[in-house]
C-alpha positions in Angstrom: 176.1 -176.7 -55.9 179.5 -175.0 -55.8 179.9 -172.0 -53.7 180.0 -169.5 -56.6 176.7 -170.7 -57.7 175.4 -170.3 -54.4 176.5 -166.9 -53.9 175.0 -165.9 -56.9 171.8 -167.4 -55.9 171.9 -166.0 -52.9 172.8 -162.5 -54.3 169.9 -162.4 -56.8 167.5 -163.7 -54.3 168.3 -160.9 -52.1 168.2 -158.2 -54.6 164.9 -159.6 -55.8 163.4 -159.4 -52.4 164.7 -155.9 -51.7 163.6 -154.7 -54.9 160.2 -156.0 -53.7 160.1 -154.8 -50.4 161.4 -151.2 -51.5 158.3 -151.1 -54.2 155.7 -152.3 -52.0 156.1 -149.8 -49.2 157.0 -152.2 -46.4 157.0 -150.9 -42.9 155.2 -147.6 -43.9 151.5 -146.8 -43.2 150.1 -150.0 -41.7 146.9 -151.5 -41.6 145.0 -148.4 -42.8 147.3 -148.0 -45.8 147.1 -151.5 -46.8 143.3 -151.2 -46.8 143.4 -148.2 -48.8 145.4 -150.4 -51.4 143.1 -153.2 -51.1 140.1 -150.9 -51.9 141.9 -149.0 -55.0 142.3 -152.6 -56.1 139.1 -153.8 -55.8 137.7 -150.8 -57.5 139.8 -151.2 -60.1 139.2 -155.1 -60.7 135.4 -154.3 -60.3 135.2 -151.4 -62.8 137.5 -153.0 -65.4 136.3 -156.5 -65.2 132.4 -156.3 -64.2 131.7 -159.7 -64.2 134.3 -159.9 -61.0 132.0 -158.1 -58.9 129.5 -160.9 -59.4 132.3 -163.4 -58.5 133.2 -161.7 -55.3 129.5 -161.7 -54.5 129.4 -165.4 -54.7 132.5 -166.0 -52.7 133.0 -166.8 -49.1 136.0 -164.6 -49.3 138.6 -162.8 -51.1 142.1 -162.7 -50.9 143.3 -158.8 -52.8 146.8 -158.6 -53.2 147.2 -155.2 -54.6 151.1 -154.8 -55.6 153.3 -157.7 -56.1 156.5 -157.0 -57.3 158.5 -159.9 -59.4 162.2 -159.7 -60.9 163.8 -162.8 -62.1 167.0 -163.8 -64.2 167.1 -167.6 -64.4 166.3 -167.6 -60.6 163.5 -165.1 -59.6 161.3 -164.1 -56.6 158.4 -161.7 -55.6 156.9 -160.2 -52.7 153.5 -158.5 -52.0 150.9 -157.9 -49.1 146.9 -157.6 -49.2 144.1 -158.4 -47.4 141.5 -161.5 -46.9 137.9 -160.1 -47.1 135.1 -161.6 -46.1 131.7 -159.8 -46.8 133.8 -156.7 -48.1 135.2 -156.4 -44.1 139.2 -157.0 -43.7 139.5 -160.4 -41.7 143.4 -161.0 -41.9 146.1 -159.8 -43.6 148.8 -161.7 -45.8 152.3 -161.4 -47.2 153.1 -163.7 -50.3 156.6 -164.5 -51.2 157.3 -166.5 -54.7 160.3 -168.1 -55.8 160.9 -169.0 -59.4 163.2 -171.1 -61.2 163.5 -171.5 -65.0 164.1 -169.8 -68.2 162.9 -165.9 -67.1 164.3 -162.5 -67.5 162.8 -159.2 -66.7 160.9 -157.6 -63.8 157.1 -156.8 -63.4 154.3 -155.8 -61.0 150.9 -156.8 -60.6 147.8 -157.2 -58.4 145.9 -160.8 -58.1 142.8 -161.6 -56.2 141.8 -165.3 -55.0 138.2 -166.0 -54.7 137.1 -168.7 -52.5 133.9 -170.1 -53.7 133.1 -172.2 -50.7 133.4 -172.1 -47.0 135.6 -175.2 -46.9 138.0 -173.9 -49.6 138.2 -170.6 -47.6 138.6 -172.6 -44.4 141.5 -174.9 -45.9 143.4 -171.6 -47.0 143.2 -170.2 -43.3 144.3 -173.1 -41.5 147.0 -174.3 -44.3 150.6 -173.4 -44.0 150.3 -171.4 -47.4 152.2 -173.0 -49.8 151.3 -173.4 -53.4 153.2 -175.0 -56.3 152.8 -174.1 -59.8 154.2 -173.7 -63.3 153.6 -171.2 -65.8 154.4 -169.0 -69.1 154.2 -165.9 -68.6 155.1 -162.4 -70.5 154.4 -158.6 -69.5 154.8 -155.3 -71.2 153.7 -151.8 -70.5 150.7 -152.7 -72.5 149.5 -155.9 -71.5 150.3 -158.9 -69.8 149.0 -162.5 -69.7 150.0 -166.2 -67.9 149.2 -169.5 -68.9 149.5 -172.0 -65.9 148.1 -173.6 -62.7 148.9 -173.0 -58.8 147.5 -175.1 -56.5 145.3 -172.7 -55.2 143.8 -172.3 -58.4 142.0 -175.6 -58.7 138.4 -175.1 -58.0 136.5 -173.9 -56.1 139.2 -171.1 -55.9 139.7 -168.7 -58.7 142.8 -166.7 -59.1 143.1 -163.6 -61.3 146.2 -161.4 -62.2 145.6 -158.2 -63.4 147.1 -154.7 -63.9 150.5 -156.0 -64.9 153.2 -153.8 -65.9 156.7 -154.1 -66.6 158.9 -156.3 -69.2 159.2 -160.1 -68.2 159.1 -163.2 -70.3 159.8 -166.7 -69.0 158.8 -170.4 -68.4 159.1 -171.6 -64.6 158.5 -173.5 -62.0 157.4 -171.8 -59.0 156.4 -172.2 -55.4 154.3 -169.2 -53.4 153.8 -168.9 -49.7 150.7 -167.0 -48.2 151.9 -166.2 -44.7 149.2 -164.4 -42.3 150.9 -160.9 -41.0 150.2 -157.9 -38.7 150.8 -154.9 -40.9 
């Protein structure tokens, strides 16, 4: 990789993470603010997709990520914060950082939830270093969004749902995602 390419990569990654940080309100409000966002996200998900309420009831835990901001132009990044809930009680807070490479252009915001259907899947997630690899084809417009792909966290017994997409993004990428336990 040439020095110019490294500078372009570092500049794009830094700009994208700064965009994500600003849009996610990092550093403001702490746990009460994050819990309020998680409550609103959960209520939206259950209201818009009623079957998810039953899925949550069957789950050993659910990780709600209320707002993830993503941008990319060839190389992209995303960032968001959320909470892991067991029996609808917050037990841990997490951030997610995602890096992508491939054909992509645009920016979007979305929410996602990971439903851990077994105790072992939940335990593995909580003990793991947090990396997930994946590949996808996706698009998002102000009216709709879709993603076709799989991450290693989406293999049974973990169900991942992405919802509430907004923005304009299109692409086919390889991605790496890291979930990190945080103190808000």
